[in-house]
C-alpha positions in Angstrom: 83.6 105.8 98.7 81.9 102.4 98.0 79.9 101.0 101.0 80.8 97.3 99.8 84.5 98.0 100.6 84.8 100.9 102.7 82.3 101.7 106.1 82.0 105.1 107.2 82.3 105.6 111.2 79.0 106.4 112.8 78.0 107.5 116.2 76.3 104.2 116.9 77.8 101.5 119.5 79.0 98.6 117.5 78.4 94.6 119.5 81.3 93.0 119.2 83.1 90.0 120.6 87.2 90.4 121.5 89.3 87.5 121.4 93.2 87.2 122.5 94.7 84.3 120.4 95.3 81.8 122.9 92.2 81.9 124.7 90.3 80.4 122.3 92.0 78.1 119.4 92.6 74.7 119.2 92.9 71.7 116.6 90.7 71.8 113.3 90.8 68.0 112.7 87.4 66.8 111.5 86.4 70.3 110.2 85.8 71.4 107.1 89.5 72.1 105.0 90.2 75.7 104.7 90.9 76.0 100.9 90.5 79.7 99.8 89.4 77.8 96.4 86.8 75.9 98.0 85.0 78.6 100.1 82.0 79.8 99.6 81.0 83.8 98.9 78.0 84.2 101.3 78.8 87.8 101.8 78.5 88.0 105.3 82.1 89.3 105.8 81.1 92.5 105.0 84.6 94.4 105.5 87.9 93.7 107.7 90.6 96.4 108.9 93.3 96.5 111.4 94.3 99.3 113.1 97.4 100.4 111.8 98.9 100.3 107.8 102.4 98.9 110.0 103.3 97.4 113.0 107.1 97.3 114.3 108.5 94.0 115.6 106.4 93.6 119.1 103.0 95.5 118.4 99.8 93.1 118.3 98.0 93.9 115.2 94.1 94.6 116.3 91.5 93.4 113.7 87.9 94.7 113.8 85.6 92.3 111.3 82.1 93.7 110.4 79.4 91.4 109.7 76.2 90.9 107.9 73.9 89.8 110.0 72.5 85.8 109.8 70.2 83.8 111.1 72.6 81.3 111.9 76.1 82.1 113.4 79.1 80.5 113.4 82.9 79.7 113.6 85.2 82.9 112.3 88.6 81.2 111.8 91.8 82.9 111.2 95.0 81.6 109.5 97.9 83.8 110.0 100.4 83.0 107.2 103.8 83.7 105.9 104.0 83.9 102.1 102.2 80.0 102.0 103.3 78.5 105.6 100.7 79.2 107.9 102.4 80.3 111.2 99.0 80.3 113.5 95.3 80.1 113.8 92.8 81.3 116.0 88.8 81.2 115.9 86.0 83.5 117.2 82.4 82.5 117.9 79.9 84.5 116.4 75.8 84.5 116.9 74.9 85.7 113.9 73.9 89.3 115.2 77.3 90.7 116.4 77.6 93.9 114.0 81.8 93.0 114.8 84.2 90.6 115.3 87.5 92.3 117.3 90.5 90.2 118.2 94.3 90.5 118.6 97.5 88.7 117.2 100.9 89.6 117.7 103.2 88.1 115.1 106.6 87.0 115.7 109.6 89.4 116.7 111.2 89.3 113.0 111.3 92.5 111.5 110.5 93.4 107.5 108.1 90.2 107.2 104.9 90.1 105.6 101.4 88.3 106.3 98.4 87.5 105.4 95.2 86.9 107.7 92.8 84.3 105.7 89.6 84.9 107.7 86.9 81.8 106.9 83.4 81.7 108.0 82.4 78.0 108.9 78.9 77.7 109.6 77.8 73.8 110.6 80.2 72.0 108.3 80.6 74.4 105.5 83.0 77.1 104.6 80.3 79.9 103.9 82.5 82.8 103.4 86.1 84.0 102.9 88.1 87.4 103.1 91.9 88.4 103.6 93.9 90.9 104.8 97.8 91.9 104.7 100.2 93.0 107.6 103.4 94.6 107.2 106.0 93.9 110.3 108.4 96.5 109.6 110.6 98.9 111.9 111.1 101.5 108.5 108.3 102.3 106.4 110.7 103.5 103.8 111.7 99.4 102.8 108.4 98.6 101.8 107.1 102.0 100.8 103.0 102.1 99.8 102.9 105.7 99.4 100.1 107.5 98.6 98.7 111.3 98.6 96.6 113.8 100.1 95.8 117.1 98.2 92.9 118.9 99.6 93.6 120.2 103.1 90.2 123.2 103.3 88.0 123.2 106.2 86.5 120.4 106.3 84.3 117.8 108.9 86.6 115.7 110.9 84.6 111.9 110.0 85.4 113.4 106.5 89.5 113.0 107.5 88.5 110.2 109.7 87.6 108.3 106.8 89.8 109.2 104.0 92.5 107.8 106.3 90.7 104.9 107.3 90.2 104.1 103.3 94.5 104.1 103.2 95.0 102.4 105.6 92.9 99.7 104.2 95.1 99.5 101.4 98.0 99.4 103.6 99.4 103.1 102.8 102.0 103.6 105.1 103.3 107.0 103.6 101.6 110.4 102.4 102.6 112.6 100.1 101.0 116.1 101.5 101.1 117.6 98.5 100.7 121.3 97.7 99.9 122.2 101.0 102.7 125.4 101.1 101.9 128.5 101.4 104.5 129.7 99.0 107.4 127.4 98.2 109.9 129.7 99.6 108.1 129.9 102.9 106.0 126.9 103.0 104.0 127.9 106.2 102.4 131.4 106.9 102.9 132.4 110.4 101.4 135.4 112.0 103.8 136.4 114.7 105.8 133.4 115.7 102.5 131.3 115.3 101.3 129.5 112.1 98.5 131.3 110.4 94.8 129.4 110.4 94.6 129.4 106.9 96.3 130.6 103.8 96.2 130.3 100.0 98.6 127.8 98.0 99.7 128.2 94.8 96.7 127.5 92.9 94.9 130.2 96.0 93.2 127.2 97.3 91.7 128.0 100.8 94.5 125.5 103.5 93.7 124.9 106.8 96.2 124.2 109.1 93.6 122.7 111.0 93.5 120.0 108.6 97.0 119.4 107.8 97.3 119.2 111.6 94.6 116.6 112.0 95.4 114.7 109.1 99.2 114.1 110.2 97.7 113.3 113.2 95.6 110.6 111.8 98.4 109.3 109.8 100.2 108.6 113.3 97.3 106.8 114.5 97.6 104.8 111.4 101.6 104.5 112.0 101.9 106.2 108.1 104.6 108.5 107.5 103.7 112.4 106.9 105.7 113.7 104.1 105.9 117.6 103.5 105.6 118.3 99.4 108.1 121.1 98.5 110.3 121.8 95.0 114.0 121.8 96.6 114.3 125.0 94.1 111.2 126.9 94.3 110.6 130.4 95.2 107.5 133.1 94.1 107.5 136.2 91.5 107.9 138.3 95.0 110.3 136.7 96.7 113.3 139.7 97.1 110.5 141.0 99.3 111.1 138.1 101.8 114.6 137.9 101.6 115.5 135.7 98.7 118.2 137.2 96.4 118.3 137.1 93.1 122.0 135.8 92.2 120.9 132.8 94.4 118.8 131.5 91.1 119.1 129.6 87.8 119.5 131.6 84.7 119.2 130.9 80.7 121.7 133.0 79.7 125.4 133.6 80.8 124.2 137.6 80.9 121.6 136.5 83.9 119.5 138.2 82.1 116.6 135.7 81.5 116.0 133.6 85.5 114.6 130.3 84.6 111.0 130.1 85.3 108.0 127.5 85.6 104.8 129.3 84.1 101.7 128.7 85.8 98.2 129.7 85.1 97.5 133.1 85.5 94.7 132.7 87.8 97.3 131.5 90.1 99.3 133.1 92.6 102.8 133.6 91.2 104.9 131.5 88.6 108.0 129.3 90.1 111.4 131.0 89.8 114.2 128.6 89.7 116.9 128.9 92.4 120.3 127.2 92.3 119.8 123.9 94.5 123.8 124.2 94.9 123.7 127.9 96.5 124.5 127.3 100.2 122.9 131.0 101.1 120.0 129.9 99.2 119.8 126.4 101.1 120.2 128.4 104.4 117.5 130.5 103.8 114.9 127.6 102.2 116.5 125.1 104.9 115.5 127.8 108.1 111.8 127.9 106.7 111.3 124.5 106.2 112.5 124.6 110.0 109.7 126.4 110.7 107.0 124.0 109.3 108.5 121.2 111.1 108.1 123.0 114.4 104.7 123.5 114.1 103.7 120.9 112.1 104.5 117.2 112.5 105.7 115.8 109.4 107.9 113.0 109.5 110.1 114.0 106.3 110.2 115.7 103.0 109.0 115.1 99.6 111.4 116.9 97.7 110.3 117.4 94.5 112.0 119.1 90.9 110.9 119.9 87.3 113.2 117.3 85.2 115.5 118.7 82.6 115.5 122.1 82.4 118.1 122.7 79.4 121.4 124.5 79.3 121.7 126.5 83.3 124.0 129.3 84.1 124.4 130.0 88.2 124.3 133.5 89.5 128.3 133.5 88.5 128.0 133.1 85.2 129.1 129.5 85.7 128.0 126.7 84.0 125.9 124.7 85.7 124.8 120.6 85.3 121.4 120.5 87.6 121.9 117.3 88.6 124.8 117.2 90.2 123.5 120.1 92.6 121.1 117.1 94.1 123.8 115.6 96.0 125.1 118.8 97.9 121.4 120.4 98.6 119.9 116.8 99.6 123.1 116.1 102.1 123.3 119.3 103.6 119.1 119.4 104.1 120.0 116.0 105.7 122.5 117.8 108.2 120.2 120.8 109.0 116.7 119.0 109.3 117.3 115.3 110.5 114.5 113.6 108.6 113.1 111.1 106.3 113.8 112.2 102.8 112.3 111.2 99.3 113.5 112.9 95.8 111.3 113.0 92.8 113.3 112.1 89.6 111.2 113.1 86.7 111.0 111.0 83.6 114.6 109.7 85.7 116.2 113.1 85.5 119.0 112.9 87.7 118.0 109.5 89.2 122.0 108.3 89.5 122.5 111.3 91.8 119.8 110.7 93.8 120.6 107.4 94.4 123.5 108.6 96.3 121.4 111.0 98.8 120.2 110.1 101.9 116.6 109.3 100.4 114.1 106.3 102.0 113.2 104.7 98.2 114.0 106.1 94.7 110.7 108.0 93.1 110.4 108.1 89.5 107.6 110.1 87.9 107.2 108.7 84.9 106.5 111.0 81.5 106.4 110.0 77.7 110.1 109.1 77.3 108.9 105.7 79.1 105.6 104.7 77.6 105.3 101.3 77.3 105.2 98.5 79.6 108.4 97.0 79.4 110.0 100.7 80.5 108.2 100.1 83.9 110.6 97.1 84.8 113.7 99.0 82.8 112.9 101.6 85.2 112.7 99.7 88.3 116.1 97.6 87.0 118.0 100.4 86.4 116.7 102.1 89.8 118.7 99.2 91.4 121.6 99.1 90.0 121.7 103.2 91.2 121.7 102.1 94.5 123.6 98.6 94.3 120.1 96.8 95.2 119.8 98.8 98.5 116.7 101.1 97.6 112.9 100.2 95.6 111.4 101.8 93.5 107.6 104.2 94.0 106.5 105.0 90.7 104.0 108.7 90.1 102.7 107.3 87.3 98.9 108.7 86.0 96.5 106.9 84.7 93.9 107.4 82.2 96.0 110.8 81.0 93.9 111.8 78.4 90.4 110.4 79.3 91.0 112.8 82.6 90.4 115.7 81.1 86.7 115.2 80.7 84.3 114.0 83.6 84.2 110.2 83.8 85.7 106.9 85.5 88.9 105.1 85.4 89.6 102.1 83.7 89.9 99.1 85.9 92.0 96.9 83.2 94.4 99.5 81.9 94.9 100.4 86.2 95.3 96.4 87.1 97.5 95.7 84.1 100.2 98.6 85.1 100.0 97.7 88.9 100.3 94.0 87.8 104.0 95.4 85.4 104.8 97.7 88.6 104.4 94.9 91.4 105.6 92.5 89.5 108.5 94.2 88.7 109.4 94.9 92.7 107.6 98.6 92.5 105.0 100.0 94.3 102.5 103.0 92.6 101.8 106.3 94.1 98.1 106.6 92.8 95.8 106.8 95.7 94.4 109.2 98.5 91.3 111.3 98.1 90.3 109.8 95.1 93.0 108.6 92.4 95.8 109.8 90.6 95.6 110.6 86.7 97.4 114.1 86.4 100.6 115.6 87.6 98.5 117.7 89.0 97.1 116.0 92.2 93.7 118.1 92.5 92.4 116.8 89.4 89.0 114.6 90.0 87.7 114.4 87.3 88.1 110.3 87.1 86.0 108.7 89.4 87.1 105.0 90.5 84.4 102.6 89.8 83.3 100.1 92.8 85.0 96.7 91.0 88.5 98.8 90.8 88.4 100.1 94.3 87.5 96.1 94.9 90.7 94.9 93.0 92.9 97.7 94.2 92.6 96.3 97.8 93.5 92.7 96.8 96.2 94.4 94.8 97.7 96.3 97.5 97.2 93.0 100.2 99.0 91.4 97.8 102.2 93.8 97.8 101.9 93.9 101.4 102.0 90.0 101.8 104.2 89.0 99.7 106.5 91.7 100.2 109.6 89.4 100.8 109.4 87.7 97.4 108.3 91.2 95.5 111.4 93.4 96.6 113.1 92.1 99.1 116.7 91.6 97.7 114.9 90.5 95.2 117.0 89.8 91.5 116.7 89.0 88.0 116.9 85.1 87.3 117.3 83.6 83.5 114.2 80.7 83.8 113.1 78.8 80.7 109.5 78.4 80.7 106.5 77.6 77.8 103.1 77.1 78.0 101.1 74.0 75.7 97.9 74.0 74.2 97.2 77.6 72.7 98.6 80.2 75.5 102.0 81.8 73.9 104.5 82.9 76.6 106.6 85.8 75.8 110.2 87.4 77.1 109.2 90.6 76.8 105.2 92.4 77.1 104.0 91.7 73.4 99.8 91.7 72.7 98.5 88.7 72.3 101.0 86.7 74.7 101.5 86.2 78.0 104.5 88.3 79.5 106.6 85.9 81.5 109.7 86.3 83.7 111.1 85.3 86.7 112.7 86.9 89.9 114.4 84.8 92.8 114.9 86.0 96.6 114.3 84.4 99.7 115.9 80.7 98.6 112.8 80.4 96.2 112.2 81.2 92.2 109.1 83.0 91.3 107.6 82.9 87.7 105.7 86.1 87.0 102.9 85.7 83.9 100.9 88.6 83.1 97.7 88.1 80.2 98.0 90.6 77.1 96.7 88.4 75.3 93.7 90.6 74.8 95.5 93.6 75.1 94.6 96.6 72.7 98.1 99.0 73.6 101.0 98.4 75.3 101.4 101.5 76.9 100.8 101.4 80.5 99.4 104.8 80.9 96.4 103.5 78.6 95.3 107.3 78.0 92.3 106.6 76.2 90.9 104.7 78.7 90.5 102.0 76.2 92.6 99.1 77.5 90.8 95.7 77.1 89.8 93.3 80.0 91.6 90.0 79.3 89.7 86.8 79.3 90.7 84.5 81.9 92.6 81.6 80.7 92.5 78.5 82.5 94.3 75.1 83.0 97.3 76.5 81.3 99.9 73.6 81.1 103.7 75.1 81.9 106.7 73.1 81.5 109.8 74.6 82.8 113.1 73.9 83.6 114.3 74.2 87.0 117.7 74.0 87.9 117.4 72.1 91.1 115.1 69.6 92.5 111.9 71.4 93.1 110.4 70.6 96.3 107.0 72.5 96.4 105.0 74.9 94.0 102.7 77.3 94.7 100.7 80.2 93.2 98.8 83.3 93.8 97.2 86.1 92.8 95.7 89.3 93.1 92.9 88.4 91.0 91.5 85.3 92.9 90.8 84.3 96.4 91.8 87.3 98.2 95.7 86.3 97.3 95.9 83.5 99.0 98.2 81.5 98.3 96.7 77.8 96.5 99.3 74.6 96.1 100.2 72.8 92.8 100.4 69.3 91.9 103.6 69.3 89.9 106.1 66.7 88.2 109.6 66.9 87.7 112.0 64.8 85.1 115.3 65.5 83.6 115.6 68.7 85.1 112.2 69.3 83.0 109.0 70.4 85.8 105.6 70.2 84.6 102.5 72.3 86.3 98.8 73.2 85.4 98.0 76.8 86.4 94.2 76.5 87.3 93.5 79.9 85.9 94.9 83.4 85.2 93.1 86.7 84.8 95.3 89.7 85.1 98.3 88.5 87.0 100.1 85.1 88.4 103.0 84.5 90.4 103.7 80.4 90.4 106.7 79.9 93.2 109.1 77.4 93.2 110.6 76.2 95.9 114.1 74.1 96.3 
């Protein structure tokens, strides 16, 4: 955990200053302007966090800002913004010695809004430092999901768990998938009599501690994150008949029922996974009863339902041919009726997604595989999911980065990760990637690749951006036809192409957003960046854009997770005969240019 981004908790008592906005705030006339592009970088604002990853309307937001010492104190100025508009400001005095500055802010009561708190340090007449943090005010996490994971549940120190959850909190993660926490797929929680066992082996024979799982759930709840219990909808161990599972509930590869479908696993693991028929009501009754035991003893908020994709031709226990994705609907509806919790279901390579969209899921979740290798495919999946759900459900991708590179020890490739996140976020999706580490494989405990410091720092800005601008990125946002071009050497393209800047437009909240993603130096157009070879794009300066706007534009501004912590920056423009001209100061990976009418 790089120290310059995330601080570890200690037993020391920090000296702090607490401010309730309104006790100390006011006019900033005759003071230096708060322009993020003009702020210094003194390194005095060390780390900022809030007490929760998501807030219900009416909740106060509690900020903690860690400071590096300075001989000179100053004013910590906080500007709270919704999109590019300032909604309030406050100021905290800092003496230069206090290790922490704390304050509270109460957003307006409106639901489903993203905010950016821009934090500046003024010393004398100069703005010497600047940092940002986003805030999500949403009563339901499924509206704007930012999904993370946990995969290690051995006995561990409580402080290690706290650090992991604080890191995810800083990334604004609002839901966590508890991957392979369970004992057996057909009996997720091991019981000793009528009480949970203290520990059990999971399917890979790694030990799971009940106390670790329970403490992680409690820590997640303390940050207003949802804890999702992972399990297949149709998995049973090879010894399941000893536990009351009947073979005739299964899925079979032949009409004579001689070969039950199975998912083979390594010899050292506890079992292969035998596949059951999700539509079989006896199987549903059995599994739901076992899941109820898990929810009774562990306060999970929901069930992350997994599948295994296309299994080919299948038969049920009566030798009838089965359409597997059709069985998802009765299973999920019955599950919701039996266990009224939140549901998410994986569509492996989009398999069955059109059916899943008809079930009571919070959002659509796509695990992306070889059938969708290109950057353009990611946007196509978001668009397809919006059609499946009639625009009502957002998309989360399980998209594993640097996949082949993760066969051995190394680091994630920063340009590959950031370009893929730029495409996912600009398209209106989010990315399941962050947990104790970061995902490179479908087996979540794989930790062969470490996160370089520069990537960790950049990802904070990317997730702040996703949160602060959620109302433009994925709040009823729709594609829009927009004719745009660039002059003087930068070429825009309507589809992602090497050597060009991908340009596409969307509209929401009465605004048009032009997304620009920089592939001018790309070495591959495959999002997974399997060999970790994607090149870092050179920053392009002063891009002169011309846009055919279909109305009189009142204001133009831009924001990028690559610059100024995602702060919005106003742009001068001219408009004549329906053509708008504006100069974008710089483009690294991704910029969003917003036109307001």
